[in-house]
C-alpha positions as CSV (number, residue, x, y, z in Angstrom):
1,M,1.9,-7.2,1.7
2,I,5.0,-6.9,-0.4
3,K,6.9,-3.5,0.4
4,R,7.7,-1.5,-2.5
5,V,11.2,-2.2,-4.0
6,S,11.3,0.6,-6.3
7,L,14.3,1.7,-7.4
8,K,12.9,4.7,-9.1
9,T,12.9,8.3,-8.2
10,H,9.8,10.3,-7.4
11,L,7.8,10.8,-10.5
12,V,6.0,14.2,-11.2
13,T,3.0,13.3,-13.0
14,K,0.3,10.6,-12.9
15,R,-0.2,8.1,-15.6
16,A,3.6,7.4,-16.0
17,I,5.6,4.4,-17.2
18,L,9.4,4.8,-16.2
19,V,11.7,2.6,-17.9
20,N,14.7,1.9,-16.4
21,N,18.0,-0.4,-17.8
22,L,19.8,-1.1,-14.8
23,H,21.8,-4.0,-16.2
24,P,25.6,-3.5,-16.2
25,T,26.4,-4.6,-19.7
26,L,23.4,-5.4,-21.8
27,K,21.3,-2.9,-23.9
28,L,17.8,-3.2,-24.4
29,P,17.0,-4.6,-28.1
30,I,13.9,-2.3,-28.4
31,T,13.2,1.2,-27.8
32,I,12.3,2.8,-24.5
33,N,9.0,4.2,-26.3
34,S,8.2,0.5,-27.7
35,V,8.5,-0.4,-24.1
36,K,5.9,1.8,-23.1
37,S,4.0,1.5,-26.1
38,L,3.7,-2.6,-25.2
39,V,2.6,-1.6,-21.7
40,S,0.2,0.9,-22.5
41,K,-1.3,-1.2,-25.3
42,V,-2.0,-4.1,-22.8
43,I,-3.1,-2.1,-19.9
44,H,-5.8,-0.3,-22.0
45,G,-6.5,-3.3,-24.3
46,E,-7.5,-4.9,-21.0
47,D,-9.8,-2.1,-20.0
48,C,-7.7,-0.8,-17.1
49,R,-6.2,2.4,-16.2
50,F,-2.9,3.0,-14.8
51,N,-1.0,5.7,-12.4
52,E,2.6,4.5,-12.3
53,I,4.2,1.5,-13.5
54,A,8.0,1.1,-13.4
55,V,9.6,-1.4,-15.8
56,N,13.2,-2.4,-14.6
57,F,15.6,-4.1,-16.8
58,V,18.3,-5.8,-14.4
59,S,20.9,-8.8,-14.3
60,N,20.2,-12.1,-13.4
61,S,21.9,-12.1,-10.3
62,D,19.9,-9.0,-9.4
63,L,16.6,-10.6,-10.1
64,R,17.6,-13.9,-8.2
65,R,18.2,-11.6,-5.2
66,I,14.9,-10.0,-5.5
67,N,13.2,-13.2,-5.9
68,K,14.7,-14.7,-2.9
69,K,14.2,-11.3,-0.7
70,Y,10.6,-10.8,-1.5
71,L,9.2,-13.8,-2.5
72,D,11.4,-16.2,-0.7
73,H,12.2,-18.3,-4.0
74,N,15.8,-19.3,-4.6
75,Y,15.8,-19.8,-8.3
76,D,16.2,-17.9,-11.5
77,T,13.3,-16.3,-13.5
78,D,12.9,-14.0,-16.2
79,I,10.3,-11.5,-14.7
80,I,8.8,-10.7,-11.2
81,T,5.9,-8.2,-11.2
82,F,5.0,-6.3,-8.1
83,P,1.3,-5.3,-8.2
84,Y,0.7,-2.4,-5.6
85,N,-3.0,-1.9,-6.0
86,S,-6.1,-4.0,-5.4
87,N,-8.2,-2.4,-8.4
88,K,-7.3,-2.9,-12.0
89,K,-8.8,0.8,-12.5
90,N,-5.8,2.3,-11.0
91,I,-3.0,0.2,-11.7
92,E,0.3,0.9,-9.6
93,G,3.1,-1.8,-10.1
94,E,6.5,-2.5,-11.0
95,M,8.2,-5.3,-13.1
96,F,11.7,-6.5,-12.8
97,I,12.9,-8.2,-15.8
98,S,16.2,-10.2,-16.4
99,L,17.8,-9.3,-19.5
100,D,20.3,-12.4,-19.2
101,T,17.3,-14.9,-18.7
102,V,15.4,-13.4,-21.6
103,K,18.2,-13.2,-24.0
104,K,18.9,-16.7,-23.0
105,N,15.4,-18.1,-23.6
106,G,15.2,-16.2,-27.0
107,K,18.0,-18.5,-28.2
108,F,16.6,-21.6,-26.7
109,Y,13.2,-21.0,-28.1
110,G,14.3,-19.3,-31.1
111,S,12.2,-16.2,-30.9
112,G,15.2,-14.0,-30.7
113,Y,15.8,-11.4,-28.0
114,N,13.9,-8.7,-28.9
115,Q,10.7,-10.9,-29.7
116,E,11.3,-12.6,-26.3
117,L,11.5,-9.2,-24.4
118,K,8.2,-8.1,-26.1
119,R,6.7,-11.3,-24.7
120,V,8.0,-10.7,-21.3
121,I,7.1,-7.2,-20.9
122,I,3.4,-8.1,-22.2
123,H,3.3,-11.0,-19.7
124,G,4.3,-8.7,-16.9
125,S,1.8,-6.1,-18.0
126,L,-0.8,-8.8,-17.9
127,H,0.0,-9.9,-14.5
128,L,-0.4,-6.0,-13.3
129,A,-4.2,-6.3,-15.1
130,G,-5.0,-9.1,-12.8
131,Y,-4.1,-12.4,-14.7
132,L,-2.3,-15.0,-13.0
133,D,-0.5,-18.3,-14.5
134,R,-0.7,-20.8,-11.4
135,T,-2.8,-23.4,-12.9
136,K,-2.8,-25.0,-16.7
137,R,-5.9,-23.1,-17.4
138,Q,-4.4,-19.6,-16.1
139,K,-1.3,-20.1,-18.1
140,E,-3.2,-21.2,-21.3
141,L,-5.1,-18.0,-20.9
142,I,-1.9,-15.6,-20.3
143,T,-0.2,-17.5,-23.2
144,G,-3.4,-16.5,-25.5
145,K,-3.4,-13.1,-24.5
146,E,0.6,-12.9,-24.9
147,N,0.1,-14.1,-28.7
148,Y,-2.9,-11.6,-29.0
149,Y,-0.9,-8.6,-28.1
150,L,2.3,-9.9,-29.8
151,G,0.2,-10.1,-32.8
152,N,-1.3,-6.5,-32.9
């Protein structure tokens, strides 16, 4: 079991999406309301409910540290998702997204910072809804879902 790594303060209400930009220099290319809307769209679109979801935007070095400490992986990634529930009807979880990596990948794939960030937020939301991406088939399914939610 992964220990909760939350950087958030106590939430007063249930059914909350908390957005934290903890990156020391980069700003979000989309609004906080857009982040919340994307997460909500995916969670509700997958017929799930949520209690609390935190979306934390961090630096590449911060995400690498989290990746190593909690997952024993020593490499860079764009997102790490921690589901804190075993029931998709009451999702609680947290996403840590490297703005550095997302920005770099947006340039590399030609999608741009804005669009790549949306894709990563959707990807993390799908993980919270129970989707995996370990096998080729799972990767195809989650990519198809990402494209679907980006198109709506």
